[in-house]
Chimera marker file (.cmm) of the C-alpha trace (Angstrom):
<marker_set name="trace">
<marker id="1" x="110.973" y="142.958" z="97.216" r="1" g="1" b="0" radius="0.5"/>
<marker id="2" x="108.604" y="141.231" z="94.872" r="1" g="1" b="0" radius="0.5"/>
<marker id="3" x="109.138" y="137.813" z="93.389" r="1" g="1" b="0" radius="0.5"/>
<marker id="4" x="110.062" y="139.201" z="89.979" r="1" g="1" b="0" radius="0.5"/>
<marker id="5" x="112.762" y="141.444" z="91.448" r="1" g="1" b="0" radius="0.5"/>
<marker id="6" x="114.237" y="138.519" z="93.371" r="1" g="1" b="0" radius="0.5"/>
<marker id="7" x="114.411" y="136.467" z="90.150" r="1" g="1" b="0" radius="0.5"/>
<marker id="8" x="116.075" y="139.405" z="88.372" r="1" g="1" b="0" radius="0.5"/>
<marker id="9" x="118.708" y="139.751" z="91.092" r="1" g="1" b="0" radius="0.5"/>
<marker id="10" x="119.360" y="135.988" z="91.024" r="1" g="1" b="0" radius="0.5"/>
<marker id="11" x="119.863" y="136.142" z="87.246" r="1" g="1" b="0" radius="0.5"/>
<marker id="12" x="122.310" y="139.016" z="87.571" r="1" g="1" b="0" radius="0.5"/>
<marker id="13" x="124.284" y="137.309" z="90.351" r="1" g="1" b="0" radius="0.5"/>
<marker id="14" x="124.369" y="134.006" z="88.419" r="1" g="1" b="0" radius="0.5"/>
<marker id="15" x="125.606" y="135.828" z="85.319" r="1" g="1" b="0" radius="0.5"/>
<marker id="16" x="128.380" y="137.588" z="87.228" r="1" g="1" b="0" radius="0.5"/>
<marker id="17" x="129.444" y="134.342" z="88.907" r="1" g="1" b="0" radius="0.5"/>
<marker id="18" x="129.438" y="132.595" z="85.526" r="1" g="1" b="0" radius="0.5"/>
<marker id="19" x="131.732" y="135.269" z="84.110" r="1" g="1" b="0" radius="0.5"/>
<marker id="20" x="134.069" y="135.313" z="87.105" r="1" g="1" b="0" radius="0.5"/>
<marker id="21" x="134.460" y="131.553" z="87.626" r="1" g="1" b="0" radius="0.5"/>
<marker id="22" x="133.797" y="130.344" z="84.080" r="1" g="1" b="0" radius="0.5"/>
<marker id="23" x="131.984" y="127.238" z="85.297" r="1" g="1" b="0" radius="0.5"/>
<marker id="24" x="131.626" y="124.839" z="88.195" r="1" g="1" b="0" radius="0.5"/>
<marker id="25" x="132.742" y="121.349" z="89.116" r="1" g="1" b="0" radius="0.5"/>
<marker id="26" x="131.052" y="118.476" z="90.889" r="1" g="1" b="0" radius="0.5"/>
<marker id="27" x="132.013" y="115.024" z="92.129" r="1" g="1" b="0" radius="0.5"/>
<marker id="28" x="130.232" y="111.925" z="90.901" r="1" g="1" b="0" radius="0.5"/>
<marker id="29" x="130.574" y="108.539" z="92.626" r="1" g="1" b="0" radius="0.5"/>
<marker id="30" x="130.471" y="105.414" z="90.459" r="1" g="1" b="0" radius="0.5"/>
<marker id="31" x="130.586" y="101.741" z="91.351" r="1" g="1" b="0" radius="0.5"/>
<marker id="32" x="133.543" y="100.276" z="89.436" r="1" g="1" b="0" radius="0.5"/>
<marker id="33" x="133.186" y="96.675" z="90.586" r="1" g="1" b="0" radius="0.5"/>
<marker id="34" x="130.912" y="94.656" z="92.835" r="1" g="1" b="0" radius="0.5"/>
<marker id="35" x="131.925" y="91.220" z="94.041" r="1" g="1" b="0" radius="0.5"/>
<marker id="36" x="129.462" y="89.822" z="96.542" r="1" g="1" b="0" radius="0.5"/>
<marker id="37" x="129.165" y="92.214" z="99.489" r="1" g="1" b="0" radius="0.5"/>
<marker id="38" x="132.323" y="94.109" z="98.483" r="1" g="1" b="0" radius="0.5"/>
<marker id="39" x="131.992" y="97.189" z="96.276" r="1" g="1" b="0" radius="0.5"/>
<marker id="40" x="134.736" y="99.267" z="94.693" r="1" g="1" b="0" radius="0.5"/>
<marker id="41" x="133.634" y="102.862" z="94.283" r="1" g="1" b="0" radius="0.5"/>
<marker id="42" x="135.395" y="105.542" z="92.253" r="1" g="1" b="0" radius="0.5"/>
<marker id="43" x="134.903" y="109.297" z="92.614" r="1" g="1" b="0" radius="0.5"/>
<marker id="44" x="135.136" y="111.342" z="89.423" r="1" g="1" b="0" radius="0.5"/>
<marker id="45" x="135.394" y="115.120" z="89.357" r="1" g="1" b="0" radius="0.5"/>
<marker id="46" x="133.622" y="116.660" z="86.395" r="1" g="1" b="0" radius="0.5"/>
<marker id="47" x="133.745" y="120.291" z="85.251" r="1" g="1" b="0" radius="0.5"/>
<marker id="48" x="130.920" y="122.165" z="83.519" r="1" g="1" b="0" radius="0.5"/>
<marker id="49" x="131.999" y="125.288" z="81.643" r="1" g="1" b="0" radius="0.5"/>
<marker id="50" x="129.609" y="128.233" z="81.418" r="1" g="1" b="0" radius="0.5"/>
<marker id="51" x="129.918" y="129.982" z="78.042" r="1" g="1" b="0" radius="0.5"/>
<marker id="52" x="130.728" y="133.677" z="78.025" r="1" g="1" b="0" radius="0.5"/>
<marker id="53" x="127.556" y="134.507" z="76.104" r="1" g="1" b="0" radius="0.5"/>
<marker id="54" x="125.407" y="132.738" z="78.726" r="1" g="1" b="0" radius="0.5"/>
<marker id="55" x="126.834" y="134.862" z="81.561" r="1" g="1" b="0" radius="0.5"/>
<marker id="56" x="126.319" y="138.057" z="79.587" r="1" g="1" b="0" radius="0.5"/>
<marker id="57" x="122.797" y="137.005" z="78.589" r="1" g="1" b="0" radius="0.5"/>
<marker id="58" x="121.896" y="136.309" z="82.232" r="1" g="1" b="0" radius="0.5"/>
<marker id="59" x="123.151" y="139.746" z="83.319" r="1" g="1" b="0" radius="0.5"/>
<marker id="60" x="121.330" y="141.559" z="80.493" r="1" g="1" b="0" radius="0.5"/>
<marker id="61" x="118.154" y="139.516" z="81.001" r="1" g="1" b="0" radius="0.5"/>
<marker id="62" x="118.174" y="140.131" z="84.747" r="1" g="1" b="0" radius="0.5"/>
<marker id="63" x="118.709" y="143.845" z="84.156" r="1" g="1" b="0" radius="0.5"/>
<marker id="64" x="115.808" y="144.007" z="81.722" r="1" g="1" b="0" radius="0.5"/>
<marker id="65" x="113.515" y="142.145" z="84.123" r="1" g="1" b="0" radius="0.5"/>
<marker id="66" x="114.592" y="144.451" z="86.964" r="1" g="1" b="0" radius="0.5"/>
<marker id="67" x="113.901" y="147.547" z="84.846" r="1" g="1" b="0" radius="0.5"/>
<marker id="68" x="110.550" y="146.122" z="83.756" r="1" g="1" b="0" radius="0.5"/>
<marker id="69" x="109.576" y="145.421" z="87.360" r="1" g="1" b="0" radius="0.5"/>
<marker id="70" x="110.594" y="148.943" z="88.414" r="1" g="1" b="0" radius="0.5"/>
<marker id="71" x="108.351" y="150.570" z="85.796" r="1" g="1" b="0" radius="0.5"/>
<marker id="72" x="105.174" y="148.971" z="87.140" r="1" g="1" b="0" radius="0.5"/>
<link id1="1" id2="2" r="1" g="1" b="0" radius="0.2"/>
<link id1="2" id2="3" r="1" g="1" b="0" radius="0.2"/>
<link id1="3" id2="4" r="1" g="1" b="0" radius="0.2"/>
<link id1="4" id2="5" r="1" g="1" b="0" radius="0.2"/>
<link id1="5" id2="6" r="1" g="1" b="0" radius="0.2"/>
<link id1="6" id2="7" r="1" g="1" b="0" radius="0.2"/>
<link id1="7" id2="8" r="1" g="1" b="0" radius="0.2"/>
<link id1="8" id2="9" r="1" g="1" b="0" radius="0.2"/>
<link id1="9" id2="10" r="1" g="1" b="0" radius="0.2"/>
<link id1="10" id2="11" r="1" g="1" b="0" radius="0.2"/>
<link id1="11" id2="12" r="1" g="1" b="0" radius="0.2"/>
<link id1="12" id2="13" r="1" g="1" b="0" radius="0.2"/>
<link id1="13" id2="14" r="1" g="1" b="0" radius="0.2"/>
<link id1="14" id2="15" r="1" g="1" b="0" radius="0.2"/>
<link id1="15" id2="16" r="1" g="1" b="0" radius="0.2"/>
<link id1="16" id2="17" r="1" g="1" b="0" radius="0.2"/>
<link id1="17" id2="18" r="1" g="1" b="0" radius="0.2"/>
<link id1="18" id2="19" r="1" g="1" b="0" radius="0.2"/>
<link id1="19" id2="20" r="1" g="1" b="0" radius="0.2"/>
<link id1="20" id2="21" r="1" g="1" b="0" radius="0.2"/>
<link id1="21" id2="22" r="1" g="1" b="0" radius="0.2"/>
<link id1="22" id2="23" r="1" g="1" b="0" radius="0.2"/>
<link id1="23" id2="24" r="1" g="1" b="0" radius="0.2"/>
<link id1="24" id2="25" r="1" g="1" b="0" radius="0.2"/>
<link id1="25" id2="26" r="1" g="1" b="0" radius="0.2"/>
<link id1="26" id2="27" r="1" g="1" b="0" radius="0.2"/>
<link id1="27" id2="28" r="1" g="1" b="0" radius="0.2"/>
<link id1="28" id2="29" r="1" g="1" b="0" radius="0.2"/>
<link id1="29" id2="30" r="1" g="1" b="0" radius="0.2"/>
<link id1="30" id2="31" r="1" g="1" b="0" radius="0.2"/>
<link id1="31" id2="32" r="1" g="1" b="0" radius="0.2"/>
<link id1="32" id2="33" r="1" g="1" b="0" radius="0.2"/>
<link id1="33" id2="34" r="1" g="1" b="0" radius="0.2"/>
<link id1="34" id2="35" r="1" g="1" b="0" radius="0.2"/>
<link id1="35" id2="36" r="1" g="1" b="0" radius="0.2"/>
<link id1="36" id2="37" r="1" g="1" b="0" radius="0.2"/>
<link id1="37" id2="38" r="1" g="1" b="0" radius="0.2"/>
<link id1="38" id2="39" r="1" g="1" b="0" radius="0.2"/>
<link id1="39" id2="40" r="1" g="1" b="0" radius="0.2"/>
<link id1="40" id2="41" r="1" g="1" b="0" radius="0.2"/>
<link id1="41" id2="42" r="1" g="1" b="0" radius="0.2"/>
<link id1="42" id2="43" r="1" g="1" b="0" radius="0.2"/>
<link id1="43" id2="44" r="1" g="1" b="0" radius="0.2"/>
<link id1="44" id2="45" r="1" g="1" b="0" radius="0.2"/>
<link id1="45" id2="46" r="1" g="1" b="0" radius="0.2"/>
<link id1="46" id2="47" r="1" g="1" b="0" radius="0.2"/>
<link id1="47" id2="48" r="1" g="1" b="0" radius="0.2"/>
<link id1="48" id2="49" r="1" g="1" b="0" radius="0.2"/>
<link id1="49" id2="50" r="1" g="1" b="0" radius="0.2"/>
<link id1="50" id2="51" r="1" g="1" b="0" radius="0.2"/>
<link id1="51" id2="52" r="1" g="1" b="0" radius="0.2"/>
<link id1="52" id2="53" r="1" g="1" b="0" radius="0.2"/>
<link id1="53" id2="54" r="1" g="1" b="0" radius="0.2"/>
<link id1="54" id2="55" r="1" g="1" b="0" radius="0.2"/>
<link id1="55" id2="56" r="1" g="1" b="0" radius="0.2"/>
<link id1="56" id2="57" r="1" g="1" b="0" radius="0.2"/>
<link id1="57" id2="58" r="1" g="1" b="0" radius="0.2"/>
<link id1="58" id2="59" r="1" g="1" b="0" radius="0.2"/>
<link id1="59" id2="60" r="1" g="1" b="0" radius="0.2"/>
<link id1="60" id2="61" r="1" g="1" b="0" radius="0.2"/>
<link id1="61" id2="62" r="1" g="1" b="0" radius="0.2"/>
<link id1="62" id2="63" r="1" g="1" b="0" radius="0.2"/>
<link id1="63" id2="64" r="1" g="1" b="0" radius="0.2"/>
<link id1="64" id2="65" r="1" g="1" b="0" radius="0.2"/>
<link id1="65" id2="66" r="1" g="1" b="0" radius="0.2"/>
<link id1="66" id2="67" r="1" g="1" b="0" radius="0.2"/>
<link id1="67" id2="68" r="1" g="1" b="0" radius="0.2"/>
<link id1="68" id2="69" r="1" g="1" b="0" radius="0.2"/>
<link id1="69" id2="70" r="1" g="1" b="0" radius="0.2"/>
<link id1="70" id2="71" r="1" g="1" b="0" radius="0.2"/>
<link id1="71" id2="72" r="1" g="1" b="0" radius="0.2"/>
</marker_set>
């Protein structure tokens, strides 16, 4: 598979995953307080929502790139 086809497949898979899961979450560690050698760290979980239109656009864009690569 060529590089363009791989990118197209990645776009399609990312679009499908965005539609199925609706987003992703990650954990961020922050230092709440620091007194001398002692540090108090806090972990925060943040969620990033993927809009519906972005998932659909990724699937359509990946499909168009895949069709364009197949025509060459």
